[in-house]
C-alpha positions in Angstrom: 0.0 0.0 0.0 1.4 3.4 -1.1 2.2 5.6 1.9 -0.6 8.1 2.4 1.4 11.2 2.9 3.0 10.9 -0.6 -0.4 10.8 -2.4 -1.6 13.7 -4.5 -4.9 15.3 -3.5 -6.7 13.7 -6.4 -5.3 10.2 -5.7 -6.2 10.5 -2.1 -9.8 11.4 -3.0 -10.0 8.4 -5.3 -8.7 6.1 -2.6 -11.1 7.6 0.0 -14.1 7.2 -2.3 -13.1 3.5 -2.8 -12.9 3.0 1.0 -16.3 4.6 1.5 -17.9 2.4 -1.2 -16.3 -0.7 0.3 -17.5 0.2 3.8 -21.0 1.0 2.6 -21.2 -2.3 0.8 -21.5 -4.1 4.2 -19.4 -7.0 2.9 -16.4 -6.2 5.0 -15.5 -8.1 8.2 -15.0 -6.0 11.4 -11.2 -6.1 11.4 -11.0 -5.0 7.7 -13.6 -2.3 8.3 -11.6 -0.9 11.2 -8.4 -0.9 9.1 -10.3 0.8 6.2 -11.8 3.3 8.5 -8.4 4.2 9.9 -6.9 4.5 6.4 -9.9 6.7 5.4 -9.4 9.0 8.3 -5.7 9.4 7.4 -6.8 10.2 3.8 -9.4 12.7 5.0 -6.8 14.5 7.1 -4.4 14.5 4.2 -7.0 16.0 1.9 -8.0 18.6 4.5 -4.4 19.6 5.0 -3.8 19.9 1.3 -6.9 22.0 0.8 -5.9 24.3 3.7 -2.4 24.7 2.1 -3.9 25.5 -1.3 -6.3 28.0 0.3 -3.3 29.8 1.9 -1.5 29.9 -1.4 -4.5 31.2 -3.2 -5.0 33.9 -0.6 -1.6 35.3 -1.4 -0.4 37.2 -4.5 3.0 37.7 -5.9 4.2 41.3 -5.6 6.5 43.0 -8.2 9.6 42.2 -6.1 8.7 38.5 -5.8 7.5 38.5 -2.2 4.2 36.9 -1.2 1.7 39.4 0.1 -1.8 38.8 1.6 -4.5 39.4 -1.0 -6.8 42.2 -0.2 -9.8 43.5 -2.2 -10.2 47.2 -2.1 -13.8 48.5 -2.3 -14.1 51.7 -4.2 
């Protein structure tokens, strides 16, 4: 199994969707369900962390001298 932290956001979402489908099927024994749930929680955290990081990057703009600056909308 590929280590969770090295997955892209898109790959993590695909794996998470697969886990959800498998758990929803009801055809998983208890031990496997617990392992799947644990993996799903790791993937959900990874996705949340990646989204937070992307949000922080989107909320910044590059200034003329190459420094990152908080994005502000001026209302005129």
